[in-house]
N, C-alpha and C positions, 0 to 999 in steps of 0.2 A: 521224765515227764509223761504223765498218763492222761488219756482223754476218755472220759465217760461218754459213751455214745448216746446215753439218754439225755444228759444235760450238757453236753459238749462245752466245756470251759477249758480252753487250752492256755497254757502258761509258758511263755518263752523265757528261757534262761532261769532266772531266780524270782519270778513273780509268784506270789501266792494269791489265793482268793481275796485275802484281806490286805496283803502288804507285799511290796517289793522287798525281797528278803536279802540275805547278807552277802552273797558273793555273786559275781556276774562273769559269764564266760568272756574271754578276752576280746576286746574290740577297741575301736578308737575312743568310744565313750559308752556308758551303760546303755543297753538296749532292753526294753521291756515291752511286752505285748499281752493283752487280754482280748478275747473275742469269742463270738459264738458262731456256730455253723448249724444250719437247719439240716438235720439228718433223718427226718421223718420218712423220707423215701428210701432210705438205705436198708432195704429188707433182706438183701442177699449179700453176703460177704464176697462171694466169688465174682459176681458181675457188677457190684456197686462200689467196690473198694477203690478202684482207680478214680472214679468220679469224686469220692471223698478226698483222696489225695490231692486232686486238682483244686478242690474247694479250699483246702488248707493252704496250698501253695499260693493260690490267688489272694487269700486273705493276708498272708504274710507280705504281700507286695504293698499293702497299705499300712498306714500308721493308725494307732488307736489311743484311746485315753484310758489311763488307769486311775484308780480312785485317788491316788496321791497327787495326780495332776502333773506328773513328769512328762517332759517332752521326749517322745520315743525315738524320733529320727527313723532312719531306715535300718531294719534288721539286717545283719550281715552273716548270721550263722548259717552253716550248712546243716541239714538235718535229714534223717530218714524216718519213714513211717512204717511201723511193723504191726500188722493186724493181730488180733487175738491176744489180748491181755485178759487173763481170767482171774478174777478176784473172788467172785461168788457166782453160782450157777446161773442166776437170772440177769447177768450183766455181760455185755460185750464191750471190750476196751480195745484201744490201740496204744502202741508204745512209740513215743517220739524220742529219738536220740540225737543230741546235738554234738557237733564236733567243733573244736576250737583249739588254737595252739596253746592255751593255758588258762589260768584262772586269775581273776582280779578281785581282791577283797575290798569292800567298802568300809571306810573308817567307822569306828565305834560311835564317835560323836554324831556323825551323819545319820547313822541308823537310829540312835536314840532320839534325835530331833524328829525324825520321820515317825517314829513310834509315838512320840508325844503328840504330834499333829493328828495322827489317826485316833489316838485315845480321846482327843478333844471332840472328834467327830462321832464318838460313840463306839468305835471298834473295841472289842473286848478280847479278841483272840488274834494272835499273829503266828505265822509259820516262818520258820527259817528253812528255806529250800535252796539247795545248791548242788552243783554237780558232785562236789566232794566236800560236804559241810565240815568235816573234822579238820580240814586243812585251812579253815578260816584264819586269816591274819598272817599266814606264813610269808606272803609276798611283801606286805607293808610293815609288819612288825618283826619280821625275821624269826618268828616263833608262832606256834598255834595259839590262838587267843579266843577260842570259842567259849571257854568257861568265863573269861573276863567279859565277853559280850553278853552272856547270859546274866551275869551279875548286874551289868549296867541296865539292860532291858527290864530286869525284874524290879528295878526301882521306879519305873514309869507308872504313875498312878492311873488306874483305869484299865490297864491291860491285866487280865486275870489268867489267861492261858498263853503260854509260849510253847510252840510245838516244834520238834526237831525232825526234819526229813532228809533222807539220803545221806546218812552218816557212813562213810566208807569204813569197812571193818578192819582193813590192814593197818597195822601200827596205830590202833585206836588209842587216843589219849584218855587214860582212865580218869583224869581229873574232871572229865565231863560228867561222870556219874556223881561226883561230889557236888558239882554245881547244880545238878538236878535235885539232889537231896536237900541242899541248903536253901534253895529258892522256891518258895511256895508257889509262885506263879508259873514256874516251868513245869509243864505237864509231865506226869510220870509215863512218858511215851517216847519211844525211840524207833524211828524208821531206819532200818539198817539192811540194805539189799545184799544178801549173802550169795545169791545166784545158784550155788550148788554145794554139795557136801562130799563129793568124791574128790580125793586128792588128784587123781588123774585129770578129771575135768577141770578142776580149779587151776591146775598147772597150764593146761591148754588155753584156758581163758586169760591167763596171766593175772590172776587175782592177787597174787603176792600174799596168800594166806593159806593155811592148811585146815583140814577139818578139825584136827585136834586144837589148833589155836582158836578156831571159831567157837568150839564148844567151851573152851576156857573163858572166852569173852562173854558168852551168854551167861555162864555160871556167875562170873564176876558181876555182871550187870544186875542180876537178881539178888546177889548178896549185898551189894552196895545200895541198891534201890529196891527194897523188898516188894513194893507194890507196882513195879514198872510193868507197862504193857509193851511188848516188843512186836513190831510189825516187820515183816521181811517179804522179799519176793524171790522166787526161784525160776530158773530157766531150764526147760527140758528140750531134748532133741539137739543139743549142741553137737557139732561135728565129732564123730567118733564115740559118742555116748553109748556104752554097751548096756545090756540089760543088768549086768552086775553093778555097774556104776550108778544106773538109775535106782536100783534097789538100795544102794547106799544112801541115796538122797531120801527115799521113802523112810528108811529106818531112822535117819537123822531127824526128819520132820516129826515122826512119832515120838522120838526120844526127847526132843527139845520142847515140844508142846508150846509152840508160839501162839501168842494171843491173836495175832492177825497174820495172815499169809495169803499172798497171791502168786499165781504161776503164769508164766507166758511161754510161748513156744518160740524156739529159735527160728529166725528168718534171715536168709542169706542176703546181705546187703553190701554194696561197694563201700569203700572207705572205712571198713571196720577191720579190727585186728584179725578176726576169724575168716575174712573173705578168701584168703589163700587156702583155707582148709576145704575139704570136700563136704558139701552138704549132703551127707549120706544117710540121714534118717528120714524115712518116708513120712509124708504129712500125716497119714493115718496113725502111724506109731507115735508121732509127737502128740497128736490129739489124745490118743489113748493114755499116754503117760501123764499128760496134764490132768486128765480126768481122774486118774488114780491118785495123784497127789492131792487134788481137791477133795476127793472122798475121804482121805485120811484127815485133812484139815477140818472138814465139816463135822466129823465126830469130835475132834478136839474142841472146836468152837462151841458146839452144842453143850458139851460137858462144862466148859468154862462159863457159859451163859447161865446154865441151870444152877450153877453154884452161886450165882448172884441173886437168885430168888430169895426174897425176905430181907434183902439188904437195901440200903438207901444211898443214892448217888447224886452228886451235883451234876445237873444237866443243862447244857446250852441249847436253846431251842432255835432251829433254823427255819422252820416253815410249818404251815398247816397243810395237810394233804388228806383230802377226803374227810373222814370222821376222826382223824387223829392229829394232834400236835406232834411234830417229829423233831427230836433233838439228839444230842450226843453226850457221852461222858468224856472225861479227860483222856480216856484210852482209845478214843475214836476220832480220826481225822475226817473232814468233810468229803463226801462223795465215795470214799474208798472203804470205809470201815462200817462197823455195826451202828445201828440206830436205836433210839429209845422212843417208843410210841406211847402216847398218853391219850385216852379218849377225850375228844373235844366236847362231848355231850355234858359231862359232869365236871369239866375242868376248864380253866382258862389261864393262858400264859401269853404274855406279849412276845412276839417274835424278836429274837435278839437278846432276850433276857435269860438269866440263869434261874433255876428252881431246883428244889430238892425233890427227888422222885423215889418212891418206894416200889421196888420191882416185885411183880406178882406172877409173871410168866415169862417164858423164854423160848425162842427157836434157835436154829443154827446161827442166824445173823441178826436177830432183832430181840430187843428186850421190851416187855410191856409193863407199864407201871401206872401209879396214880400219884398225883401231886400231894406233897406234904403241905398242908395249909399253914400259913404263918399265923401266929396268935396275935 
């Protein structure tokens, strides 16, 4: 779970901006929460972060209303808050990690019914967000059933984009790629948190996957879904991370050419697997390593965005900001990914609608375009 300090929308367990998604951390009954926190005064990470932590903890003591109208009850998750999630240079993020004894899947028919209800209200995009999305269905169906869920949700009229977040890479079910390819409403987008690329670090993290297996997975994804956009996150400064292991990560990022990538710095927290390890990487080294990874990714992102100039994309518009309408392609999730900006002076689009946009310019993290007028 990631929190954008600009627009602070935090999502407990498997809530998305549009929809309570497919699995829920284990509790006596499903728990969901959305809310906002005023962070205008948080100008300094060093002396303001504790106050932000207290604000969130205070907010979690209350219930809230989500769009689907579910009764939230009292949240029972334990969580930690880690500062500094870096996705692009002009954003400061924090990382929330929840701990629970297991995962509980929500039945397919229940999720389809909720999607139909949201579609009737005009929702056009839903996200499936879970602690380990690829394990969906294992507890209630005795096998992984994410592809079946995607088939069922794709049949819901009015839902045009279904987006997958936090697909655990170890033992990844390859059938998911087939489901993405055959269902037009499933976005060509996969958020798969890889964390690192050094086998030594991956072993200490207990990720249950090697760099070689990870590379094979990325290659397979691009072969099976040629237009897929892959988002991932990396962690730097994990206990014991040597300069050589960090360089392996940099080489991997350069080699894999991810469409979207964020990096956050390791923070030593109780109740985590790594807590018994020595937090031996100085803060300034963690920051420098995070910067180096993002410098690599900025070059990759710029090249990929410049390759879109002259092409036309379907864009969902989220808001009007200043002199531009701001939207996203199917390769971009809200708040964390690239945006498409269209001048408001000569164009008009209704917020929440799709439109075709011809791209005329690009920066590292934004595309600029003009609307294609319908005849």
